[in-house]
C-alpha positions, 0 to 999 in steps of 0.5 A: 525522566522515567517512562510515564503511562498515558493515564498519567499524562492525559491532562497534559494532552491537547484536544486533537490527538491525531490529525488533521489529515486532509483526505478526499478533495473535490471541487464541491467537497473537502474531507478532513480526518482527525482524532480527539480526546473529547466528544465534539461537533466539529466544523470545517471551513474552507477558505479562499486566499488572496490571489490564490497564493495561500498567504492571506485567508479570505471568505469561506467557500465550503463548510460542514459539520460532523459529530465525533464517533465515540470509541472510548472515553478518550477516543473520538474519531471524525471525518468531517466534510465541507460542501459549498455554501452557495454556488461557488466551488473550488477551482484549480491552480488556487491555494485554499486554506481550511480551519476547524472549530470545536465549539468555542475552540479554534484549530490552534487552540485545539492543537495546543496543550494546556498551558499549565501543564505544557508551556511550549507552543504547538508544533506548526501545522501550517506553512504560513503566518496565519497557521492554517493548513492549505491545499490545492486541487489538481490542475487543468493542465496535465503539465502542472500535475504533481502526484506523490506516492510511496509505501511501506513505513515501518516505525523501527525500519532502518534509515530515516523516514522518507515521508519527512521529505514531503514536508520540505517539498510542500514548504518549498512550493507552498504559495503555488497552486500549480507547483505544490503536490496535488495528491498523495497516495499511500499505496500500502503498509501504512502500518505494520500489524505483524512486525512491531517493535517491542517498546512500541507494542508496550506503548500501544497496549498502554495507550490503546486500553487507556483511550478505549477504556476497556480491555478486549477479551480475545478468544482462544482454542483450548490447548495445553499451553492455554487451557482457558478459552480467553485471554487479554492482550495485555497478558501477552507481553512484547516479544512473546507473541509469536507462538500464540500468533501462529498456533492460535491465530494461524498467522504466517509472518513468522514462517520459515524461521522468521519468528522475530517478524511476529514477536510483538504482533498486534492483537486487540482493536485498541492496539490497531487503533493506537498504532495509527495514532502513533504513526501519524502524530507525536502527541501520544508519544512519551518523552522517554520510551519504556526502558527494558528493565522496568518491564521484565527481566530476560536475556541480554539478547532481548535487552539489546534488541529492545535498546536497538528498537528504542533507538530506531523508534526515537529517530522515527518520533523525532520527525513525526511533527513534520510528517503530521504537517505534511499530511494536513496540507495535501489531499491524501488517499490510501489503500491497504496491503497485507501488513496493514492487517498482517503479513500474507493477509489473504495471500492464498487459499491455504492462508485463508483456511488456516486463519479464518477457521480459528477464533483468534485469527478471525478476531484479529482480522476483524480488529485490523480491518475495522482499524483500516475502515475507521482510519484509512477508508473513511477518508478515501470514500466519505460517501460510504459513511453518509446516512443510510450507507454501510459506513454509517451503520458501521460507526453506529455498531462500533459505538455500541460495541465499545460502549458494551466493553466488547460484551455483545458478540452479535454486534461484532458479527454485524461489524465483521459482515460490513467489513466483508469477512466471511460468516462465522462457521457454526456447527455442533461438532468439529467434523461438521464444522470442517465440512461446513467451513468451505461451503460457508467461506467461499463462493464460486466466481466463474472459474475461481472461488472468492471469499463469501460476503453479502450480495453487492446489491444489498449495499451492506459491505464497504468497498475498499476500491475507489476512483479519484478524478481531476479535470484531466486525469483519473486515478483508479485505486484497486483492492487486490487483497479482499477480491482475490480469485483462488484456483479450484484445482491444485493445492492451497498454495497455488497463486491466486488471481489478484482480482476475481472476474467480478472484481475486474468488472467492478474495479476496472470495467465500470470506472473506465467506462464512466470516465468523462471525455475530458480525462486524458490520463489514467493512472491505476494504483496496484498495491503489488507490482505488475512486473518485478525484478527477474531474480525475485520472480525466480526466487518465488517460483523456486519457493512455490516448488519447495512448498514455501508459499509463505516465505516469498509472497509468491501469491502477491505476484501478478505474473505468476497467474497467467489468467489474471495478468492477461486479464489485467492488461486486456481490461486496461487496454480495451478502453485506454491507449496509455496507462500509468501504474503506481505501485510499491510493496517491494522496498525499492523504487524503479520505472518500467516501460511496457508496450502492448499490441492487440491483434483482434484485427489482424490487419491493423494491430492496436498499440498501447503503452504502460508505465509502471512506477514503483515507490517503496519504501518510506522507512523499511530499507533492508540489506537486500535492497541496499545491495541492489541499489549499488553497482553490484546489481550490474552483475545481474542486469534486467534485460528486455523481455518479449511475451506472446499471449493466446486466449486458447492453446495454440499449436506451437513448435520448437525449432532446433538447429544443429550441425546434424540438421533441423528438428521440429518438436511439439511445445509443451503447453497447458490444456486451457488458456489463456497462455503466456509464453516468453518469446526468444528470437533464435538463441543458442550457439554454434552447436545448438540454436532454437526458437519458438514458431507456430504451425498454422496461421490460426495460432498467431498470438492474440496479443504481444507485449514487451517490457524494459527497465528504465535505466537509473540516471545519475542522482541530482542534488536538491540544494533547497532540501537538507537533513540536519544530522542528529548524530554525526558518525565518527571519523573512523566509521566514515573512513572504514565505510567509505568504499561502500558509501562512495558516490560511484558505487552507490549509483546503481543500475535500475533501482533506488533501494534506500528509503525514498519518496517519489513525485510524479509529473507529466509531460503532455504537449498537444503535439509530440511525445508524451511522457511521465516522470518519476523523481525519487528522493533519497538520502545520500550515503556519501554525504548524510545531510544531503538529499538527491533525486533520481529522475526516471522518464518513461515515454508514453508513445505507443510503438509499432508492433514487433515481427510476428512468430514465424510459420513452420508447417513441417511435421513434428514429433510428440516429444517435449524437449528439455531446453538447454 
């Protein structure tokens, strides 16, 4: 069959286009998000089940209704919340079911295509005969807690979609409220707005404009290439968007020779919304992808790329029904990272200047963040979308904006304000505009600058950060994209603080202070890593020195900004002794143990412990991550590191010992704190050894920390989980690749670098050592239809402090040594 545009398939589609996706779940409120092709009042009913096992639905416990928001004639979004009918609320350790009705249609009918056009039954959305989705709340016993997390899911990424494994896991534990997953955290890059496959962009443009019912006019700066000041997204074909994304929008995904990363960049609101519908549901996908020659003649190289991307997309589509079922059966929480908008989103001040000063850059940011608000944030914090809240006003504005076919710019300005974008700079001349840009785009937040937005007290802006609490645990989800603190000195490429001073108060200090006494475990979702591989750190530092700030994501690193890194540890451990970090972004999974000691009381230092659990990528394995997955990584092992920190510059001395004697040299330090310094006990050789010491007792560290990578243990088989192969490799290919694929070589040292999903559990005895475990599930190269898991165990017992730095009061020179 030939590819069929969506307009010719609309009559064959079911009522529900995407979803249901189970979102925020609390004892007295359950929210479900979905997309329909017709307007409806949607009723959500949450039902108890017999013996709490999910098998037989019983009485309705929670119920609620919500009218869809019309974004187009065939695009109607809703996040409906059910609340208690009486005094009864939901309890832990029970399996609940939920049903949705749309007037006289129940959920099963709404999921079923019209019989006259498609006689096949709908894809299952349930693990039970009653065909209803089910879920469980977090348990009262931390030993039963089960949290799933992961990130980075690119449809045309290499390898199979690891999110599919969640479907098997839920199905295996479906009848047990204690064993099945209680929460799923998607920690960033749920979509890729920049790196889009050419065939996928063609389908998104077609589907988005059909559902929305109008074509968006995109603003441009007049140029020789584009003398007109507007353009339709459909006029810029797949594979040809790199230049306009760079020159007209200011984007950087294509920087330093990476043109293929932005060749099909999303631009319009229709395309961003359609992307969510395509990555979470198979309904809109055609039976046949558009063939290259039906669209445009071009070079054979582009045709080969189109064919390869089509193959990867077909693999992604094949598993989408199972992903859809998984998302319907576990409470799901999300937070944005850069690719949800575009690569390097708000990375540093240079990026903000070049993108926010361009009309197309601002428009695409608005479209992308609006898509995030409607498809991700709404379910995270449905209270922000209740009557009188900024989300409710946003829905009203978007409805009118779409009804006007995008012809009322004043509505778009109000939408941008609620989304937190700085105000548009208006001036009579280019000179005046450039002069006003900085003043209208940034405001000062203590020692840094942040993007300007309406005052928080006005409640006119949506917040992307939030907190979720269970009976015994809490999860703080941080927004490290839109609350960055940009240095006021240096150039625009200087690494920012990923949270500004105001953001630290709102996102960490206040939630931690409001924690109920029963909470025993605090988890924090950071979209980017606190600690990454040493090789990555060195590459980022080198790139910054070379002025290549957009090539290595150096602005996303916590440890490249001493002030932010120190503040984060200080705020976490001021109110907690144990913290678990859930993070992703980096396309590998791993575990790191960090011990921290605060010396506010010199005679009784306070010991704390942190576990960083990284989970990435669902579907975006790369050559470099496949390499560090193997035994080759043992050539550059991660070694434990110890660091010391000071609020103010200390008096440090470097002690050098050689056969000629001992020299004491003044250490080179920044003029202002906080100061971080890696501490090496005496190191060197027989010719020269050296160490760092202090010159007076007042220079003792204010805190110390040390971290080590948890070794990756041998993988364990999962006998109840299988991945049937759609196409078995030839015997010749298997024989030729065996040296790479064999199990011994694939059992690497620290990280899992293949597509994976991570499941977190806790060991929390009343007495004895506590620990957090991360089971990383991945497909074995040595037996492709088998799945295994790697179990990282991170102890959560604070350790005694290490020895303090030695005191040397010998005279020093003003010379600053160059360490060997």
